[in-house]
Structure formats: structure tokens, C-alpha cells
Backbone as numpy.savetxt, mean C-alpha at the origin, in Angstrom:
# Nx Ny Nz CAx CAy CAz Cx Cy Cz
-24.58 46.20 -11.41 -24.19 45.84 -10.06 -24.77 44.49 -9.68
-26.02 44.22 -10.05 -26.65 42.96 -9.73 -25.94 41.81 -10.43
-25.53 41.99 -11.69 -24.85 40.94 -12.43 -23.50 40.61 -11.81
-22.73 41.60 -11.41 -21.43 41.34 -10.80 -21.59 40.64 -9.45
-22.64 40.98 -8.72 -22.90 40.31 -7.44 -23.28 38.85 -7.67
-24.10 38.60 -8.70 -24.50 37.24 -9.04 -23.28 36.41 -9.45
-22.40 37.00 -10.24 -21.18 36.31 -10.65 -20.32 35.98 -9.43
-20.22 36.93 -8.50 -19.44 36.71 -7.28 -20.03 35.56 -6.47
-21.35 35.51 -6.35 -22.02 34.43 -5.61 -21.77 33.09 -6.29
-21.85 33.05 -7.62 -21.61 31.82 -8.36 -20.17 31.36 -8.18
-19.22 32.28 -8.31 -17.81 31.92 -8.13 -17.56 31.41 -6.72
-18.11 32.08 -5.71 -17.94 31.65 -4.33 -18.56 30.27 -4.12
-19.77 30.06 -4.66 -20.44 28.77 -4.53 -19.64 27.66 -5.20
-19.07 27.95 -6.38 -18.23 26.97 -7.06 -16.99 26.63 -6.23
-16.38 27.64 -5.64 -15.19 27.41 -4.82 -15.53 26.52 -3.63
-16.67 26.77 -2.98 -17.09 25.94 -1.84 -17.39 24.53 -2.31
-18.09 24.40 -3.44 -18.42 23.09 -3.97 -17.15 22.31 -4.33
-16.22 22.95 -5.01 -14.98 22.27 -5.40 -14.16 21.88 -4.18
-14.06 22.76 -3.19 -13.29 22.40 -2.00 -13.96 21.27 -1.25
-15.29 21.24 -1.23 -16.00 20.14 -0.57 -15.80 18.83 -1.29
-15.82 18.87 -2.62 -15.61 17.66 -3.39 -14.20 17.14 -3.19
-13.22 18.04 -3.17 -11.84 17.61 -2.96 -11.67 16.90 -1.63
-12.33 17.40 -0.59 -12.25 16.76 0.71 -12.87 15.38 0.70
-13.97 15.23 -0.05 -14.64 13.94 -0.12 -13.84 12.94 -0.94
-13.03 13.42 -1.86 -12.28 12.53 -2.73 -10.89 12.22 -2.20
-10.58 12.63 -0.99 -9.30 12.25 -0.39 -9.27 10.75 -0.18
-8.11 10.18 0.01 -8.01 8.73 0.19 -8.85 8.25 1.37
-9.44 7.08 1.19 -10.21 6.43 2.27 -9.73 4.99 2.41
-10.02 4.41 3.55 -9.74 3.00 3.77 -10.88 2.22 3.11
-10.59 1.22 2.26 -11.66 0.46 1.62 -12.59 -0.19 2.66
-13.87 -0.29 2.32 -14.87 -0.81 3.26 -14.65 -2.28 3.63
-13.93 -3.04 2.81 -13.71 -4.45 3.12 -12.64 -4.65 4.19
-11.92 -3.58 4.56 -10.94 -3.66 5.64 -11.70 -3.45 6.95
-11.73 -4.47 7.80 -12.51 -4.42 9.04 -11.82 -5.21 10.15
-12.16 -4.93 11.41 -11.57 -5.69 12.52 -11.84 -7.19 12.36
-10.81 -7.98 12.61 -10.91 -9.43 12.47 -10.43 -9.95 11.13
-10.32 -9.09 10.14 -9.84 -9.51 8.82 -8.40 -10.00 8.95
-8.11 -11.13 8.33 -6.75 -11.68 8.32 -6.29 -11.82 6.88
-5.11 -11.27 6.60 -4.53 -11.31 5.26 -3.13 -11.91 5.38
-2.78 -12.79 4.43 -1.43 -13.37 4.50 -0.72 -13.24 3.16
0.61 -13.16 3.26 1.49 -13.00 2.10 2.69 -13.93 2.24
3.16 -14.42 1.10 4.45 -15.10 1.03 5.48 -14.02 0.77
6.63 -14.14 1.42 7.67 -13.16 1.22 9.03 -13.81 1.06
9.89 -13.12 0.34 11.27 -13.57 0.19 12.15 -12.32 0.18
13.27 -12.39 0.88 14.20 -11.27 0.87 15.62 -11.81 0.76
16.48 -10.96 0.25 17.88 -11.33 0.10 18.74 -10.09 0.15
19.90 -10.22 0.75 20.89 -9.15 0.69 21.49 -9.16 -0.69
21.97 -8.00 -1.13 22.62 -7.90 -2.44 24.12 -7.70 -2.20
24.92 -8.59 -2.80 26.37 -8.52 -2.68 26.95 -8.44 -4.09
27.76 -7.42 -4.35 28.35 -7.21 -5.67 27.29 -7.19 -6.77
26.14 -6.57 -6.48 25.08 -6.44 -7.46 24.22 -7.66 -7.68
24.47 -8.74 -6.90 23.70 -9.97 -7.07 23.08 -10.38 -5.74
21.83 -10.89 -5.78 21.20 -11.35 -4.54 21.97 -12.52 -3.94
22.11 -12.50 -2.62 22.74 -13.62 -1.92 21.65 -14.60 -1.50
21.99 -15.48 -0.57 21.03 -16.48 -0.10 19.76 -15.79 0.41
18.61 -16.32 0.02 17.34 -15.70 0.37 16.73 -16.30 1.63
15.84 -15.53 2.23 15.08 -15.96 3.40 13.62 -15.87 3.02
12.86 -16.95 3.27 11.44 -16.97 2.97 10.65 -16.81 4.25
9.58 -16.02 4.18 8.71 -15.80 5.33 7.25 -15.88 4.91
6.39 -16.13 5.88 4.95 -15.97 5.71 4.55 -14.84 6.63
3.87 -13.84 6.07 3.43 -12.68 6.84 1.92 -12.77 7.02
1.46 -12.84 8.25 0.04 -12.93 8.54 -0.36 -11.69 9.33
-1.30 -10.93 8.78 -1.75 -9.68 9.40 -3.19 -9.83 9.83
-3.47 -9.43 11.06 -4.84 -9.42 11.58 -5.20 -7.99 11.97
-6.28 -7.49 11.39 -6.76 -6.13 11.69 -7.40 -6.14 13.08
-6.95 -5.24 13.94 -7.51 -5.16 15.30 -8.51 -4.03 15.45
-8.41 -2.97 14.64 -9.34 -1.86 14.74 -9.32 -1.02 13.46
-10.47 -0.47 13.13 -10.59 0.51 12.05 -11.42 1.64 12.62
-10.84 2.82 12.67 -11.54 3.99 13.20 -11.31 5.16 12.25
-12.36 5.58 11.57 -12.23 6.69 10.63 -11.26 6.33 9.53
-10.17 7.08 9.46 -9.19 6.85 8.39 -7.95 6.12 8.90
-8.05 5.41 10.02 -6.89 4.73 10.61 -7.18 3.24 10.81
-6.21 2.42 10.40 -6.29 0.96 10.59 -5.18 0.56 11.55
-5.53 -0.26 12.54 -4.55 -0.83 13.47 -4.54 -2.33 13.25
-3.36 -2.92 13.27 -3.25 -4.35 13.03 -1.96 -4.88 13.66
-1.84 -6.20 13.62 -0.63 -6.88 14.08 -0.20 -7.83 12.97
1.08 -7.78 12.62 1.63 -8.68 11.60 2.61 -9.63 12.26
2.42 -10.93 11.99 3.35 -11.94 12.47 4.18 -12.42 11.29
5.50 -12.39 11.46 6.44 -12.88 10.45 6.96 -14.24 10.91
6.77 -15.26 10.09 7.26 -16.61 10.38 8.29 -16.97 9.33
9.54 -17.19 9.74 10.58 -17.61 8.80 10.35 -19.07 8.47
10.17 -19.36 7.17 9.85 -20.70 6.70 10.96 -21.68 7.07
10.57 -22.83 7.61 11.52 -23.89 7.94 12.27 -23.68 9.24
11.89 -22.68 10.03 12.56 -22.43 11.31 11.50 -22.08 12.35
11.89 -22.08 13.62 10.96 -21.64 14.65 10.96 -20.11 14.82
11.74 -19.40 14.01 11.85 -17.95 14.15 10.56 -17.25 13.75
10.05 -16.44 14.68 8.88 -15.63 14.37 8.93 -14.36 15.18
8.30 -13.33 14.65 8.22 -12.06 15.35 6.85 -11.45 15.09
6.40 -10.63 16.02 5.09 -9.99 15.91 5.27 -8.49 16.01
4.60 -7.75 15.11 4.77 -6.30 15.05 3.42 -5.60 14.95
3.07 -4.78 15.95 1.86 -3.97 15.84 2.14 -2.76 14.97
1.11 -2.29 14.27 1.27 -1.11 13.43 -0.07 -0.41 13.23
0.02 0.83 12.76 -1.16 1.60 12.34 -0.82 2.29 11.03
-1.83 2.42 10.17 -1.69 3.16 8.92 -2.94 4.00 8.72
-2.75 5.19 8.18 -3.88 6.04 7.85 -4.25 5.83 6.38
-5.37 6.40 6.00 -5.82 6.28 4.61 -4.88 6.96 3.63
-4.00 7.84 4.12 -3.02 8.51 3.25 -1.67 7.81 3.26
-1.60 6.61 3.85 -0.37 5.82 3.82 0.67 6.18 4.84
0.31 6.97 5.85 1.25 7.28 6.93 1.17 6.15 7.95
2.26 5.42 8.09 2.27 4.22 8.92 3.29 4.33 10.05
2.95 3.74 11.18 3.85 3.66 12.33 3.93 2.21 12.78
5.13 1.74 13.06 5.33 0.38 13.52 6.59 0.30 14.36
6.78 -0.83 15.01 7.99 -1.02 15.81 9.12 -1.65 15.00
8.87 -1.93 13.71 9.88 -2.57 12.86 10.30 -1.61 11.74
11.56 -1.29 11.67 12.08 -0.37 10.65 11.80 -0.91 9.25
11.24 -0.05 8.40 11.02 -0.41 7.01 9.76 -1.21 6.73
8.99 -1.58 7.77 7.76 -2.35 7.56 6.56 -1.45 7.77
5.64 -1.43 6.81 4.44 -0.63 7.00 3.24 -1.51 7.33
3.16 -2.68 6.76 2.03 -3.57 6.99 0.83 -3.27 6.11
0.79 -2.12 5.47 -0.37 -1.71 4.68 -0.57 -2.68 3.52
-1.76 -3.28 3.44 -2.07 -4.28 2.43 -3.16 -3.82 1.47
-3.46 -2.55 1.45 -4.49 -1.99 0.58 -4.05 -0.63 0.06
-4.73 -0.20 -0.99 -4.70 1.19 -1.44 -6.15 1.59 -1.65
-6.42 2.87 -1.68 -7.75 3.34 -2.04 -7.86 3.22 -3.55
-8.73 2.35 -4.09 -8.77 2.18 -5.54 -9.18 3.45 -6.29
-9.85 4.38 -5.60 -10.25 5.64 -6.23 -9.13 6.68 -6.19
-8.13 6.47 -5.31 -7.03 7.42 -5.16 -5.77 6.66 -4.74
-5.29 5.75 -5.59 -4.18 4.89 -5.18 -2.89 5.63 -4.85
-2.50 6.61 -5.66 -1.23 7.29 -5.40 -1.30 8.20 -4.17
-2.50 8.57 -3.75 -2.65 9.39 -2.55 -2.77 8.57 -1.28
-2.90 7.23 -1.43 -3.14 6.40 -0.26 -1.96 5.51 0.13
-0.87 5.60 -0.60 0.30 4.79 -0.26 1.55 5.48 -0.82
2.66 5.28 -0.13 3.95 5.79 -0.59 5.02 4.90 0.02
6.24 5.06 -0.44 7.35 4.27 0.09 7.66 4.64 1.53
8.52 3.85 2.16 8.86 4.04 3.57 9.46 5.40 3.88
10.04 6.04 2.88 10.65 7.36 3.08 9.88 8.44 2.31
8.58 8.19 2.07 7.73 9.16 1.39 7.80 9.11 -0.12
8.43 8.09 -0.69 8.58 8.01 -2.14 7.20 7.96 -2.81
6.98 8.80 -3.82 5.68 8.83 -4.50 5.60 7.77 -5.60
4.48 7.11 -5.66 4.24 6.13 -6.72 3.66 6.80 -7.96
3.89 6.17 -9.10 3.30 6.57 -10.37 2.54 5.37 -10.92
1.33 5.59 -11.40 0.56 4.49 -11.99 1.13 4.22 -13.38
1.41 2.93 -13.64 1.98 2.54 -14.92 0.95 1.95 -15.87
-0.13 1.36 -15.34 -1.14 0.80 -16.22 -1.91 -0.34 -15.58
-2.81 -0.90 -16.37 -3.65 -2.01 -15.91 -3.42 -3.22 -16.79
-3.51 -4.39 -16.16 -3.38 -5.64 -16.90 -3.79 -6.79 -15.99
-4.03 -7.96 -16.54 -4.30 -9.11 -15.68 -3.04 -9.47 -14.89
-3.23 -9.94 -13.65 -2.13 -10.41 -12.82 -2.51 -11.78 -12.32
-1.64 -12.76 -12.50 -1.92 -14.13 -12.08 -0.89 -14.60 -11.07
-1.37 -15.31 -10.05 -0.49 -15.90 -9.04 -1.27 -17.01 -8.35
-0.60 -18.14 -8.15 -1.18 -19.29 -7.45 -2.52 -19.71 -8.05
-2.63 -19.68 -9.37 -3.81 -20.17 -10.06 -5.00 -19.22 -10.09
-4.83 -17.99 -9.64 -5.92 -17.02 -9.66 -5.48 -15.80 -10.48
-6.40 -15.21 -11.22 -6.10 -14.03 -12.02 -7.00 -12.88 -11.61
-6.41 -11.70 -11.45 -7.12 -10.49 -11.06 -6.94 -9.43 -12.14
-7.90 -8.50 -12.23 -7.72 -7.27 -13.00 -6.91 -6.37 -12.08
-5.75 -5.96 -12.50 -4.85 -5.26 -11.58 -4.31 -3.97 -12.17
-3.79 -3.15 -11.27 -3.11 -1.91 -11.62 -1.71 -1.97 -11.06
-0.74 -1.48 -11.82 0.66 -1.48 -11.40 1.11 -0.05 -11.11
1.82 0.11 -10.00 2.42 1.40 -9.65 3.90 1.18 -9.36
4.72 2.18 -9.67 6.16 2.06 -9.42 6.74 3.38 -8.92
7.92 3.24 -8.34 8.78 4.37 -8.00 10.18 3.93 -8.39
10.93 4.81 -9.02 12.28 4.47 -9.45 13.17 5.69 -9.29
14.30 5.51 -8.59 15.26 6.59 -8.44 16.63 6.08 -8.87
17.03 6.31 -10.13 18.32 5.83 -10.62 19.51 6.35 -9.81
19.40 7.53 -9.23 20.51 8.10 -8.47 20.82 7.29 -7.21
19.77 6.75 -6.57 19.98 5.97 -5.34 19.92 4.47 -5.56
19.37 4.06 -6.69 19.21 2.64 -6.96 17.95 2.03 -6.37
17.09 2.86 -5.77 15.85 2.36 -5.16 14.78 2.18 -6.22
14.09 1.03 -6.17 12.95 0.75 -7.03 11.85 0.13 -6.19
10.63 0.65 -6.31 9.46 0.09 -5.64 8.47 -0.31 -6.72
7.81 -1.43 -6.51 6.86 -1.96 -7.49 5.67 -2.50 -6.73
4.45 -2.10 -7.09 3.26 -2.58 -6.40 2.18 -2.92 -7.43
1.53 -4.06 -7.20 0.40 -4.48 -8.01 -0.79 -4.60 -7.06
-1.92 -3.95 -7.41 -3.11 -4.09 -6.57 -4.31 -4.42 -7.43
-5.30 -5.08 -6.81 -6.54 -5.40 -7.52 -7.24 -4.08 -7.81
-7.51 -3.81 -9.07 -8.05 -2.53 -9.49 -9.36 -2.19 -8.79
-10.26 -3.13 -8.66 -11.59 -2.87 -8.10 -11.56 -2.64 -6.59
-10.79 -3.44 -5.85 -10.85 -3.40 -4.38 -9.71 -2.64 -3.72
-8.55 -2.59 -4.38 -7.38 -1.97 -3.78 -6.51 -2.94 -2.99
-6.86 -4.23 -2.97 -6.04 -5.24 -2.28 -4.67 -5.33 -2.94
-3.61 -5.18 -2.14 -2.25 -5.31 -2.68 -1.99 -6.79 -2.98
-1.63 -7.08 -4.22 -1.39 -8.45 -4.67 0.10 -8.79 -4.68
0.94 -7.81 -4.94 2.39 -8.04 -4.97 3.09 -6.73 -4.66
4.24 -6.87 -3.99 5.04 -5.70 -3.66 6.50 -6.11 -3.79
7.30 -5.23 -4.37 8.72 -5.51 -4.53 9.51 -4.24 -4.21
10.60 -4.43 -3.50 11.47 -3.32 -3.13 12.90 -3.74 -3.44
13.57 -2.96 -4.27 14.94 -3.27 -4.65 15.81 -2.06 -4.35
16.89 -2.32 -3.63 17.87 -1.28 -3.33 19.26 -1.86 -3.59
20.29 -1.04 -3.54 21.64 -1.58 -3.75 22.03 -2.64 -2.70
21.36 -2.66 -1.55 21.74 -3.58 -0.48 20.79 -4.75 -0.28
19.54 -4.66 -0.79 18.57 -5.70 -0.47 17.45 -5.75 -1.51
16.85 -6.96 -1.62 15.64 -7.15 -2.42 14.59 -7.79 -1.52
13.35 -7.28 -1.61 12.23 -7.83 -0.86 11.07 -8.00 -1.82
10.44 -9.17 -1.81 9.29 -9.44 -2.68 8.21 -10.11 -1.84
6.97 -9.63 -1.97 5.85 -10.26 -1.27 4.73 -10.52 -2.27
4.00 -11.61 -2.01 2.93 -12.05 -2.90 1.72 -12.45 -2.07
0.54 -11.97 -2.46 -0.70 -12.26 -1.76 -0.92 -13.77 -1.69
-1.26 -14.25 -0.51 -1.47 -15.67 -0.29 -2.94 -15.97 -0.02
-3.59 -15.18 0.83 -4.99 -15.46 1.13 -5.57 -14.43 2.10
-6.91 -14.50 2.22 -7.62 -13.56 3.10 -8.83 -14.30 3.67
-9.09 -14.02 4.96 -10.30 -14.58 5.59 -10.85 -13.64 6.62
């Protein structure tokens, strides 16, 4: 009787320990994301006509973090169309699990993943799950990072998502979205 009780206590203790560890290992917002942080990206988008991209539009996206509270980041992203006076500003919030709200359809603003739990901290605009494809160096604008690549691909709908992030920090370095109607590509420009 004593042995079965001891086994029961051990099993119960293990269950509590495992459930506690799982909660601690859920996605978190990286510590380098803080109020006042400004991140910018170069972007290009184009409509797709007859399977080919049409004339492209270039933008600079500048995001300023306004608040970080627990697992939620609030920020404002300004989109400036290159070579024109056209600009727009969009407030947004994202949680550490990649649930984002904004006033602009299809824009999340999230510029990070949790490097310890990347697939749990980001997903496509319609909940599309990413798969990690591997690690390799990534170079852009004369700088090279150790990076991880994640993708989502649905041949039935023609949707493809591609993300490259710095392996150590979780900073998103490149993002690409391809659908039958549009292509969008963004590339990390700078942070201050």
C-alpha cells in the first residue's frame, strides 16, 4: 500500500511539474522589444495578373513600440510610399502567441518571434501555421545574420508564406507573402 501511494505521489508531482514547465515554455515577447523601440523595413508589393506580378509599389514601414505589458505589444506602423507623399499610420497590438489586431486588413505589424518557440509565436493572417525549414546565414544590405527560415504553403489555394528571423533574437529579417492575386515582400532595414 505504501509503495502504490508513493508511486501515485510521484506521478502527481511529475504531472504538476510538467504542466508548470509547459506554461513557462509558452511563447514570450523577446526582452529587446520595449517601448520607444523603432524598427523599419523596406517593402514592395505587386498585384498578380495572369500569373505574373504587375507594376510594383515600394514602401518604407516604420514601427514604433508604444507599450509592452506582459505578453502584449502595442505599436504604431507608418507606411510611406516611396517617391510620393502618400503615407498612412496604423495602430496595432500583438500577443506573444501572434494574435494581432489592427485597423488595416492583412497587416499584423509583428516584427519578432519568440526564438525559443517560433512556430507558437507567429502565424499567418488567417491562422496559417508555420513550419521550420532550417538554419543558414542570411545576408541583406551588407550584413549577415545566423537565421532560421519558416514557411507555410497551401497548393490548393496558392498561398505561400516565407519568414526569415535572426535565430538568437527572433528579429524578423524578411517576410514574403504570395497569393494568386498579390505578392508582398519586406526586408529589415534598421532598428534604434
